KOLMIZA-239417 format. One line per 4 residues: number of its first residue (from 1); for each residue x, y, z of C-alpha. Coordinates in steps of 0.05 Angstrom, whole numbers, plus 5000, padded with zeros to 4 digits. Layout:
N
NUM	X Y Z ~ ...
//
This chain:
829
1	5000 5000 5000 ~ 5023 5070 4985 ~ 4997 5137 5006 ~ 4969 5184 4952
5	4976 5258 4966 ~ 4916 5292 5000 ~ 4891 5363 5005 ~ 4905 5407 5064
9	4835 5391 5090 ~ 4866 5335 5130 ~ 4828 5281 5093 ~ 4867 5217 5103
13	4902 5189 5042 ~ 4869 5133 5004 ~ 4897 5061 5005 ~ 4913 5036 4935
17	4922 4963 4915 ~ 4974 4949 4862 ~ 4980 4892 4813 ~ 5006 4830 4848
21	5045 4769 4826 ~ 5012 4703 4808 ~ 4942 4732 4796 ~ 4889 4679 4795
25	4826 4720 4787 ~ 4816 4789 4758 ~ 4743 4803 4773 ~ 4699 4802 4835
29	4629 4822 4852 ~ 4616 4893 4876 ~ 4596 4866 4944 ~ 4664 4832 4951
33	4697 4898 4931 ~ 4662 4936 4986 ~ 4678 4885 5039 ~ 4750 4881 5018
37	4756 4957 5016 ~ 4732 4960 5088 ~ 4781 4907 5109 ~ 4841 4939 5076
41	4821 5009 5096 ~ 4820 4990 5170 ~ 4891 4965 5169 ~ 4933 5023 5148
45	5005 5013 5124 ~ 5006 4937 5118 ~ 5000 4938 5042 ~ 5071 4965 5041
49	5091 4893 5056 ~ 5090 4838 5005 ~ 5021 4814 4983 ~ 5001 4742 4989
53	4991 4698 4927 ~ 4915 4698 4934 ~ 4907 4772 4950 ~ 4847 4804 4916
57	4867 4848 4858 ~ 4814 4889 4822 ~ 4822 4921 4755 ~ 4772 4977 4761
61	4765 5001 4832 ~ 4739 5072 4841 ~ 4761 5114 4901 ~ 4739 5183 4921
65	4802 5222 4928 ~ 4823 5294 4929 ~ 4870 5281 4869 ~ 4857 5245 4803
69	4871 5170 4806 ~ 4938 5148 4779 ~ 4935 5088 4733 ~ 4985 5054 4688
73	4949 5079 4626 ~ 4943 5009 4597 ~ 4902 4963 4642 ~ 4872 5015 4687
77	4907 4982 4746 ~ 4923 5029 4803 ~ 4998 5039 4812 ~ 5042 5057 4870
81	5071 5123 4848 ~ 5078 5174 4904 ~ 5071 5232 4856 ~ 5016 5268 4816
85	4999 5250 4744 ~ 5051 5298 4717 ~ 5113 5257 4732 ~ 5158 5313 4706
89	5137 5359 4762 ~ 5142 5317 4826 ~ 5116 5351 4889 ~ 5166 5371 4942
93	5120 5373 5003 ~ 5054 5343 5022 ~ 5007 5334 5081 ~ 5018 5278 5131
97	4961 5240 5165 ~ 4959 5290 5222 ~ 4958 5349 5174 ~ 5030 5373 5183
101	5070 5397 5123 ~ 5130 5351 5115 ~ 5192 5345 5072 ~ 5186 5284 5026
105	5249 5251 5051 ~ 5227 5262 5123 ~ 5160 5229 5109 ~ 5194 5169 5076
109	5237 5159 5139 ~ 5174 5159 5182 ~ 5140 5112 5135 ~ 5200 5065 5140
113	5198 5066 5215 ~ 5123 5055 5216 ~ 5131 4998 5166 ~ 5182 4963 5209
117	5140 4971 5271 ~ 5075 4947 5241 ~ 5104 4894 5195 ~ 5110 4838 5246
121	5044 4851 5281 ~ 5005 4856 5216 ~ 5036 4795 5182 ~ 4991 4745 5219
125	4929 4787 5207 ~ 4948 4792 5133 ~ 4955 4717 5127 ~ 4887 4706 5159
129	4855 4757 5113 ~ 4887 4726 5052 ~ 4864 4657 5073 ~ 4792 4682 5079
133	4796 4716 5012 ~ 4824 4653 4980 ~ 4766 4612 5007 ~ 4715 4664 4982
137	4743 4658 4912 ~ 4736 4583 4905 ~ 4668 4594 4872 ~ 4695 4640 4818
141	4661 4635 4750 ~ 4690 4599 4690 ~ 4697 4665 4653 ~ 4741 4692 4709
145	4786 4632 4702 ~ 4792 4642 4628 ~ 4813 4714 4638 ~ 4869 4691 4685
149	4892 4638 4636 ~ 4893 4687 4579 ~ 4934 4738 4618 ~ 5001 4751 4583
153	5057 4710 4613 ~ 5121 4741 4640 ~ 5176 4743 4589 ~ 5238 4702 4601
157	5301 4744 4610 ~ 5330 4718 4545 ~ 5268 4744 4509 ~ 5264 4809 4547
161	5339 4823 4540 ~ 5368 4782 4481 ~ 5436 4815 4492 ~ 5459 4862 4548
165	5495 4902 4494 ~ 5428 4935 4478 ~ 5439 4974 4542 ~ 5509 4998 4523
169	5487 5071 4515 ~ 5445 5071 4578 ~ 5499 5037 4619 ~ 5553 5085 4596
173	5509 5146 4611 ~ 5491 5120 4681 ~ 5564 5107 4698 ~ 5590 5174 4671
177	5532 5214 4701 ~ 5541 5180 4768 ~ 5615 5197 4768 ~ 5599 5270 4753
181	5547 5273 4808 ~ 5597 5246 4859 ~ 5648 5298 4837 ~ 5596 5352 4847
185	5576 5320 4914 ~ 5504 5312 4895 ~ 5473 5257 4937 ~ 5398 5269 4929
189	5358 5207 4907 ~ 5315 5250 4863 ~ 5372 5287 4829 ~ 5412 5224 4817
193	5351 5186 4790 ~ 5330 5243 4744 ~ 5402 5250 4718 ~ 5419 5178 4705
197	5351 5162 4673 ~ 5353 5222 4627 ~ 5338 5199 4556 ~ 5309 5132 4578
201	5249 5115 4536 ~ 5217 5059 4577 ~ 5211 5034 4647 ~ 5260 4979 4629
205	5312 5030 4607 ~ 5301 5071 4670 ~ 5308 5010 4714 ~ 5371 4990 4677
209	5403 5058 4692 ~ 5384 5052 4766 ~ 5413 4981 4768 ~ 5478 5001 4736
213	5486 5060 4782 ~ 5475 5017 4844 ~ 5524 4963 4821 ~ 5578 5014 4805
217	5572 5066 4861 ~ 5551 5027 4922 ~ 5598 4977 4954 ~ 5580 4925 5005
221	5592 4947 5077 ~ 5637 4891 5100 ~ 5657 4925 5166 ~ 5584 4938 5182
225	5565 4867 5166 ~ 5621 4839 5210 ~ 5602 4887 5267 ~ 5664 4930 5263
229	5624 4993 5248 ~ 5552 5017 5249 ~ 5511 4991 5191 ~ 5484 5041 5141
233	5409 5032 5126 ~ 5377 5097 5102 ~ 5380 5113 5028 ~ 5410 5182 5042
237	5469 5154 5082 ~ 5479 5096 5034 ~ 5487 5145 4976 ~ 5531 5192 5018
241	5578 5138 5043 ~ 5575 5094 4981 ~ 5567 5032 5023 ~ 5510 4988 5047
245	5488 4920 5068 ~ 5435 4884 5027 ~ 5376 4924 5056 ~ 5412 4988 5038
249	5416 4967 4965 ~ 5343 4947 4963 ~ 5320 5011 4999 ~ 5357 5056 4950
253	5331 5016 4892 ~ 5260 5023 4918 ~ 5265 5099 4925 ~ 5298 5109 4858
257	5245 5067 4824 ~ 5191 5110 4857 ~ 5225 5172 4832 ~ 5226 5142 4762
261	5153 5121 4766 ~ 5169 5046 4768 ~ 5129 5002 4814 ~ 5178 4967 4861
265	5179 4926 4925 ~ 5231 4907 4976 ~ 5231 4832 4987 ~ 5259 4801 5051
269	5280 4728 5056 ~ 5335 4677 5059 ~ 5395 4670 5013 ~ 5453 4624 4999
273	5505 4679 5004 ~ 5577 4683 5028 ~ 5563 4652 5097 ~ 5522 4595 5068
277	5543 4524 5084 ~ 5520 4463 5044 ~ 5461 4429 5077 ~ 5446 4490 5120
281	5375 4494 5150 ~ 5335 4559 5149 ~ 5277 4535 5191 ~ 5264 4572 5256
285	5313 4626 5236 ~ 5303 4699 5218 ~ 5312 4721 5146 ~ 5377 4759 5133
289	5374 4783 5061 ~ 5333 4831 5020 ~ 5325 4845 4946 ~ 5274 4877 4899
293	5216 4861 4855 ~ 5195 4909 4800 ~ 5134 4913 4755 ~ 5146 4923 4681
297	5088 4924 4632 ~ 5043 4892 4683 ~ 5091 4835 4700 ~ 5135 4826 4761
301	5210 4813 4756 ~ 5265 4802 4807 ~ 5334 4834 4817 ~ 5389 4835 4870
305	5434 4896 4863 ~ 5474 4875 4924 ~ 5497 4811 4891 ~ 5502 4846 4824
309	5555 4893 4850 ~ 5604 4840 4872 ~ 5618 4791 4929 ~ 5649 4788 4998
313	5714 4753 5012 ~ 5703 4735 5084 ~ 5772 4706 5093 ~ 5804 4773 5076
317	5745 4815 5101 ~ 5741 4851 5035 ~ 5689 4867 4983 ~ 5709 4844 4914
321	5678 4890 4862 ~ 5655 4845 4805 ~ 5594 4863 4764 ~ 5545 4806 4754
325	5493 4814 4699 ~ 5458 4751 4720 ~ 5422 4782 4780 ~ 5386 4834 4737
329	5315 4810 4723 ~ 5334 4738 4737 ~ 5282 4687 4717 ~ 5244 4665 4780
333	5256 4592 4763 ~ 5331 4605 4772 ~ 5327 4659 4825 ~ 5294 4610 4873
337	5358 4568 4875 ~ 5391 4620 4920 ~ 5335 4668 4942 ~ 5276 4647 4984
341	5227 4703 5003 ~ 5189 4705 5068 ~ 5126 4717 5029 ~ 5112 4659 4983
345	5081 4703 4929 ~ 5148 4735 4914 ~ 5176 4670 4889 ~ 5137 4689 4826
349	5129 4615 4811 ~ 5066 4581 4787 ~ 5080 4526 4837 ~ 5116 4556 4897
353	5165 4512 4935 ~ 5172 4501 5010 ~ 5231 4521 5051 ~ 5251 4447 5057
357	5258 4443 4982 ~ 5298 4507 4981 ~ 5348 4477 5030 ~ 5356 4415 4986
361	5367 4454 4922 ~ 5435 4452 4889 ~ 5475 4516 4899 ~ 5483 4543 4828
365	5524 4604 4812 ~ 5512 4654 4756 ~ 5560 4621 4708 ~ 5519 4557 4712
369	5464 4594 4675 ~ 5506 4639 4630 ~ 5539 4575 4603 ~ 5469 4546 4591
373	5484 4484 4633 ~ 5430 4433 4650 ~ 5439 4390 4712 ~ 5416 4320 4694
377	5436 4286 4758 ~ 5429 4294 4817 ~ 5369 4339 4830 ~ 5389 4357 4901
381	5454 4379 4932 ~ 5464 4317 4975 ~ 5494 4257 4939 ~ 5500 4190 4975
385	5545 4137 4944 ~ 5517 4071 4921 ~ 5566 4013 4920 ~ 5620 4065 4936
389	5605 4109 4876 ~ 5564 4171 4859 ~ 5553 4210 4795 ~ 5543 4282 4772
393	5522 4294 4700 ~ 5506 4356 4658 ~ 5489 4374 4587 ~ 5500 4438 4547
397	5489 4464 4476 ~ 5560 4488 4464 ~ 5630 4466 4485 ~ 5644 4476 4559
401	5707 4455 4597 ~ 5705 4432 4670 ~ 5747 4422 4731 ~ 5730 4408 4803
405	5754 4411 4875 ~ 5738 4360 4930 ~ 5746 4373 5005 ~ 5734 4326 5063
409	5695 4352 5122 ~ 5723 4345 5191 ~ 5677 4379 5240 ~ 5669 4450 5215
413	5736 4448 5177 ~ 5748 4424 5107 ~ 5812 4397 5077 ~ 5822 4391 5002
417	5836 4321 4977 ~ 5864 4293 4913 ~ 5823 4297 4849 ~ 5840 4224 4840
421	5775 4205 4874 ~ 5738 4232 4813 ~ 5733 4206 4742 ~ 5711 4263 4696
425	5693 4252 4623 ~ 5667 4306 4576 ~ 5643 4313 4505 ~ 5621 4370 4461
429	5552 4370 4495 ~ 5556 4331 4560 ~ 5598 4316 4620 ~ 5598 4261 4672
433	5636 4260 4738 ~ 5642 4193 4774 ~ 5662 4199 4847 ~ 5696 4141 4883
437	5719 4164 4951 ~ 5774 4118 4980 ~ 5751 4130 5051 ~ 5682 4137 5084
441	5661 4207 5106 ~ 5628 4271 5083 ~ 5658 4311 5025 ~ 5644 4378 4991
445	5647 4379 4915 ~ 5656 4445 4878 ~ 5650 4446 4802 ~ 5683 4499 4758
449	5674 4512 4684 ~ 5689 4559 4627 ~ 5667 4565 4555 ~ 5708 4521 4509
453	5762 4550 4462 ~ 5771 4611 4506 ~ 5830 4631 4550 ~ 5784 4651 4607
457	5793 4624 4677 ~ 5748 4571 4706 ~ 5690 4599 4747 ~ 5651 4567 4803
461	5585 4539 4777 ~ 5555 4495 4832 ~ 5568 4454 4894 ~ 5546 4388 4924
465	5553 4350 4989 ~ 5577 4278 4982 ~ 5568 4224 5034 ~ 5605 4158 5029
469	5589 4101 5077 ~ 5629 4045 5043 ~ 5687 4059 4995 ~ 5689 4022 4928
473	5764 4010 4928 ~ 5822 4024 4974 ~ 5869 4041 4916 ~ 5867 4113 4893
477	5865 4130 4820 ~ 5927 4164 4791 ~ 5928 4239 4788 ~ 5905 4271 4722
481	5934 4341 4716 ~ 5890 4351 4655 ~ 5827 4335 4696 ~ 5786 4305 4640
485	5791 4230 4622 ~ 5780 4205 4552 ~ 5788 4252 4493 ~ 5788 4325 4511
489	5721 4359 4493 ~ 5758 4403 4442 ~ 5795 4344 4411 ~ 5760 4355 4345
493	5794 4422 4337 ~ 5861 4388 4349 ~ 5848 4339 4292 ~ 5824 4279 4332
497	5759 4244 4315 ~ 5712 4219 4370 ~ 5726 4150 4398 ~ 5697 4103 4449
501	5761 4099 4491 ~ 5764 4134 4557 ~ 5690 4139 4575 ~ 5705 4087 4627
505	5765 4055 4661 ~ 5799 4008 4611 ~ 5810 3940 4642 ~ 5870 3899 4617
509	5881 3825 4628 ~ 5940 3815 4582 ~ 5988 3870 4605 ~ 5986 3904 4538
513	5941 3955 4504 ~ 5937 3985 4435 ~ 5904 4054 4430 ~ 5883 4074 4360
517	5857 4145 4349 ~ 5829 4167 4281 ~ 5852 4235 4257 ~ 5824 4286 4208
521	5894 4309 4186 ~ 5966 4286 4196 ~ 5988 4297 4268 ~ 6052 4291 4308
525	6040 4255 4374 ~ 6075 4247 4441 ~ 6052 4201 4496 ~ 6065 4197 4571
529	6052 4138 4617 ~ 6051 4140 4693 ~ 6043 4089 4748 ~ 6061 4093 4821
533	6120 4044 4809 ~ 6144 4071 4742 ~ 6203 4119 4736 ~ 6212 4160 4673
537	6264 4114 4641 ~ 6222 4052 4651 ~ 6159 4088 4628 ~ 6192 4104 4561
541	6204 4030 4549 ~ 6129 4017 4557 ~ 6108 4060 4497 ~ 6113 4055 4422
545	6080 4109 4378 ~ 6061 4103 4305 ~ 6035 4166 4270 ~ 6000 4154 4204
549	5964 4203 4158 ~ 5894 4184 4183 ~ 5907 4153 4251 ~ 5953 4151 4312
553	5971 4086 4346 ~ 6001 4080 4416 ~ 6022 4011 4440 ~ 6028 4004 4516
557	6061 3951 4559 ~ 6043 3945 4633 ~ 6099 3914 4676 ~ 6059 3924 4741
561	5988 3912 4764 ~ 5944 3971 4782 ~ 5924 4037 4750 ~ 5961 4072 4693
565	5950 4142 4667 ~ 5963 4149 4592 ~ 5966 4220 4564 ~ 5966 4237 4490
569	5992 4304 4463 ~ 5986 4326 4391 ~ 6002 4381 4343 ~ 5996 4390 4268
573	6049 4351 4232 ~ 6069 4407 4185 ~ 6074 4462 4238 ~ 6136 4446 4278
577	6133 4513 4313 ~ 6066 4495 4345 ~ 6065 4469 4416 ~ 6037 4402 4435
581	5967 4403 4467 ~ 5934 4351 4509 ~ 5886 4312 4465 ~ 5864 4258 4514
585	5877 4219 4578 ~ 5862 4146 4588 ~ 5858 4107 4653 ~ 5883 4035 4646
589	5874 3982 4699 ~ 5920 3922 4693 ~ 5890 3864 4732 ~ 5928 3805 4700
593	5984 3786 4653 ~ 6035 3839 4672 ~ 6094 3841 4624 ~ 6163 3818 4646
597	6212 3875 4653 ~ 6259 3840 4604 ~ 6205 3841 4551 ~ 6191 3915 4548
601	6204 3956 4486 ~ 6275 3977 4469 ~ 6298 4043 4497 ~ 6308 4102 4452
605	6249 4090 4406 ~ 6231 4149 4362 ~ 6161 4179 4357 ~ 6155 4146 4289
609	6150 4071 4300 ~ 6129 4030 4240 ~ 6113 4057 4171 ~ 6075 4122 4172
613	6078 4195 4152 ~ 6154 4198 4150 ~ 6162 4137 4105 ~ 6108 4164 4059
617	6143 4230 4053 ~ 6206 4192 4033 ~ 6169 4155 3978 ~ 6165 4087 4012
621	6099 4050 4002 ~ 6065 3981 4007 ~ 6101 3955 4068 ~ 6093 3881 4082
625	6090 3897 4157 ~ 6045 3957 4170 ~ 6050 3956 4246 ~ 6110 3975 4287
629	6113 3910 4325 ~ 6138 3848 4287 ~ 6134 3779 4320 ~ 6176 3721 4295
633	6176 3650 4319 ~ 6230 3626 4271 ~ 6282 3678 4290 ~ 6284 3710 4221
637	6239 3752 4177 ~ 6236 3793 4113 ~ 6206 3864 4110 ~ 6192 3889 4040
641	6165 3954 4011 ~ 6166 3997 3948 ~ 6221 4049 3940 ~ 6192 4089 3883
645	6238 4149 3891 ~ 6299 4103 3891 ~ 6329 4134 3953 ~ 6391 4105 3987
649	6374 4065 4049 ~ 6409 4040 4111 ~ 6388 3996 4170 ~ 6413 3990 4241
653	6395 3930 4285 ~ 6406 3936 4360 ~ 6391 3896 4422 ~ 6399 3913 4496
657	6434 3862 4540 ~ 6406 3873 4609 ~ 6437 3937 4636 ~ 6488 3939 4580
661	6482 3991 4524 ~ 6457 3972 4456 ~ 6501 3925 4415 ~ 6506 3951 4344
665	6570 3927 4311 ~ 6559 3853 4325 ~ 6489 3857 4294 ~ 6503 3898 4232
669	6515 3835 4191 ~ 6448 3806 4211 ~ 6412 3852 4162 ~ 6413 3844 4086
673	6385 3891 4034 ~ 6359 3863 3968 ~ 6337 3911 3912 ~ 6293 3883 3856
677	6270 3942 3814 ~ 6231 3988 3861 ~ 6219 3932 3910 ~ 6265 3930 3970
681	6271 3871 4018 ~ 6304 3875 4085 ~ 6323 3806 4110 ~ 6337 3798 4184
685	6371 3737 4217 ~ 6368 3742 4293 ~ 6423 3710 4334 ~ 6380 3696 4396
689	6312 3707 4427 ~ 6293 3774 4455 ~ 6270 3844 4434 ~ 6306 3882 4380
693	6302 3952 4349 ~ 6310 3959 4273 ~ 6321 4030 4250 ~ 6308 4047 4177
697	6345 4108 4150 ~ 6341 4140 4082 ~ 6377 4195 4044 ~ 6322 4241 4020
701	6321 4310 3989 ~ 6286 4338 4050 ~ 6344 4331 4099 ~ 6419 4321 4097
705	6451 4255 4115 ~ 6409 4194 4130 ~ 6351 4216 4175 ~ 6311 4163 4211
709	6248 4142 4173 ~ 6219 4093 4224 ~ 6235 4043 4278 ~ 6211 3971 4278
713	6206 3929 4342 ~ 6224 3856 4332 ~ 6203 3805 4385 ~ 6237 3738 4374
717	6213 3678 4413 ~ 6254 3626 4374 ~ 6311 3587 4406 ~ 6346 3583 4339
721	6411 3621 4332 ~ 6416 3646 4261 ~ 6485 3666 4233 ~ 6498 3735 4205
725	6497 3753 4131 ~ 6562 3766 4094 ~ 6594 3834 4105 ~ 6573 3882 4049
729	6615 3936 4017 ~ 6596 4000 3981 ~ 6603 3969 3913 ~ 6545 3922 3929
733	6495 3970 3899 ~ 6421 3971 3882 ~ 6401 3915 3836 ~ 6453 3867 3865
737	6422 3803 3892 ~ 6454 3748 3934 ~ 6416 3684 3919 ~ 6468 3635 3948
741	6498 3628 3998 ~ 6456 3671 4046 ~ 6496 3656 4109 ~ 6557 3698 4124
745	6593 3641 4157 ~ 6617 3582 4113 ~ 6643 3515 4137 ~ 6718 3504 4126
749	6742 3454 4074 ~ 6676 3451 4038 ~ 6649 3466 3969 ~ 6598 3522 3967
753	6552 3541 3910 ~ 6550 3615 3893 ~ 6494 3650 3854 ~ 6493 3726 3851
757	6467 3781 3808 ~ 6514 3840 3798 ~ 6489 3892 3747 ~ 6544 3919 3700
761	6596 3867 3721 ~ 6645 3843 3668 ~ 6675 3789 3712 ~ 6656 3760 3781
765	6704 3718 3823 ~ 6707 3684 3891 ~ 6775 3690 3923 ~ 6802 3648 3981
769	6858 3598 3982 ~ 6840 3592 3909 ~ 6806 3639 3860 ~ 6745 3616 3822
773	6710 3656 3767 ~ 6634 3651 3767 ~ 6600 3641 3700 ~ 6541 3680 3674
777	6476 3640 3667 ~ 6417 3649 3619 ~ 6379 3685 3675 ~ 6434 3738 3680
781	6461 3713 3747 ~ 6533 3693 3759 ~ 6540 3620 3783 ~ 6594 3571 3805
785	6625 3532 3863 ~ 6683 3551 3907 ~ 6724 3513 3958 ~ 6728 3547 4026
789	6794 3514 4047 ~ 6820 3534 4116 ~ 6797 3606 4108 ~ 6794 3650 4145
793	6753 3687 4092 ~ 6723 3683 4023 ~ 6714 3747 3984 ~ 6666 3760 3928
797	6696 3808 3878 ~ 6676 3837 3810 ~ 6705 3877 3753 ~ 6657 3936 3745
801	6698 3981 3699 ~ 6701 3975 3623 ~ 6770 4006 3622 ~ 6803 3969 3679
805	6810 3897 3701 ~ 6813 3917 3775 ~ 6771 3871 3818 ~ 6728 3907 3870
809	6706 3875 3936 ~ 6631 3865 3940 ~ 6624 3823 4004 ~ 6664 3779 4051
813	6645 3711 4081 ~ 6676 3683 4145 ~ 6704 3612 4142 ~ 6695 3572 4207
817	6712 3502 4228 ~ 6656 3452 4238 ~ 6631 3445 4309 ~ 6657 3373 4317
821	6726 3394 4294 ~ 6726 3451 4344 ~ 6714 3400 4398 ~ 6770 3354 4373
825	6819 3412 4370 ~ 6802 3432 4440 ~ 6813 3361 4464 ~ 6882 3357 4432
829	6903 3421 4466
//
């Protein structure tokens, strides 16, 4: 209720009912009007409080007043404007109820005192009256119901304000004008309101100017709130000092709105503010917060300028100025998450909730809504584990990145614990956080988020309370510094296609795992593996990486049981200056079949294992072995491919002997190149079982020397001990083929058949104790038999020059005594 101005005759002001929220009926019989008028007229001042949901609201009441009635000009509804019809000429003085002339600000102060005094005593009467009125309207006619149903619905904020940028001009004017008024030391509510709303064309624009001024020029009175100084309540002192508690913000907003001709109410209630604790009960406690409700175009909206101005850092006893657009005309369906009014009607909800439901509601912060998040599970803030596990899930229309913080409650204190109790997965439109506390107890979970593909910091979005009665496992998950498991939500932008890996813990029963990720473009990849028992050197021997044009493959070996954290980093192949970015994280759980430490991959593997992008760039195609890992049960194998650019190639075969460094020289003769046109065959004879590394090098036009093209990993399980090939020399060029003998070691005092192909040779001979010329065959090969004698070597030579008879060495064979003769010789000695 507001007081309209009266003549000097002393006639008391007339009580005026304003439009109320959640109207259910719009008409009533004239008899009801008279009875209601008597009831309200006898209880002066109480209509200044918040009306009940079922309060009677009449469209066309007529009152006999000394001034013309003030209506909104659209529906005929009486409004609460303490001014005459001509809003541009507001009165400066008027007559009080006892007939005294009073200054307007003075009268407001008295009204405020009277309101506080009568508010509590009238509240019970008001509830009783509203209950009687509600019962009397149960027999309303069908036509009345239809009028209520056809009443225009309140606009959602996104429809009312599609983009805050529409207020740019108004916001700028309010801020600049407010600064000028402070410089000029003008602290009048009327002067400030008139100045900052100048040029505003609608009530919404005026309200926006008031809101911006409040958020920018009033700071929260932290010292007053903590009791270190006297709190500032009155609008005049709030403006003068520039500080206020919540009621100061709402009081100034109310008076400024009145000056601007906007219907406004102060709303008292409960809030989940800075001192809120998860699970806190509000029953049997006094309300401690206040905010405002405003009427725009016949509809009520909510705003909280106190929270819009910033927040309080209680630990440092400081007010942090941070403008928050969210609290301006917040949708009631969202506002109720953190604001619960004493008067149910000011929830502005079609189905108001009880205080018990408010206590259970999840604490959601502004960024939860600005990021358009939807909480799928749970619906309340308390989560209780089932079988040692609990889940939080959300969905969203655009990419959002998440992180979280978990603290364990101990009495009233909290202690942050490792993120390893959570398993977070996220996609372009959803997230899921599995919680598996290792110990029973009560925990607090805080979730943070930011829009994807932006450098902004993560902001607090919501909180939960987690109770665990029986842990699922006693073993903690490994730390994930990148928070999210599985592919990162923005993996597509990095060139990685979606995959099914990582949405859950990957259980391994064989001690090995092969991760294959499809790519949209060629990528360079790096991988990291961690386990509580793995050091860096050992971890490198557990990984083999194969980058191909359309996919990345990472082979993993697990030498211990338990959890492993596998991280994948990528960058564009062609852009060497780019930094590697985390593309995914995968949680592996080895439960059986751990790999022996002696069977891990060779150390020093490159990031290009197996044929891939590098070999393609060198012009090598159609590999017989397309994977990096080659198994052989015979102890020997042939790897072939096409060398279409005819580049020079080299191979290096190495094997680690326990803690000893790689042996290279003794294994160089265990590899033999054969060129047949563009086809190249690499033959490998392995001297013993074990794990070997075969490096393929090529002289390309891209780089100097012989850069590494790829590494092969050879795992030999055979007990056979194959001899080396003959030692090759530079003259053994492309097109040369050794058909017989293939072994580099020949038995002494034996005849050996030779068959070789040497392009361009005029003469081919085998030289030892004796020299034997090989003869050309119809197939183009050189053939013949040679006697090994006592050795120690046989040399294959050829005349390759048309102008010289010089014989050039092509290869050398070792001559060794038979095993039985070695034994006899040893016995004789």
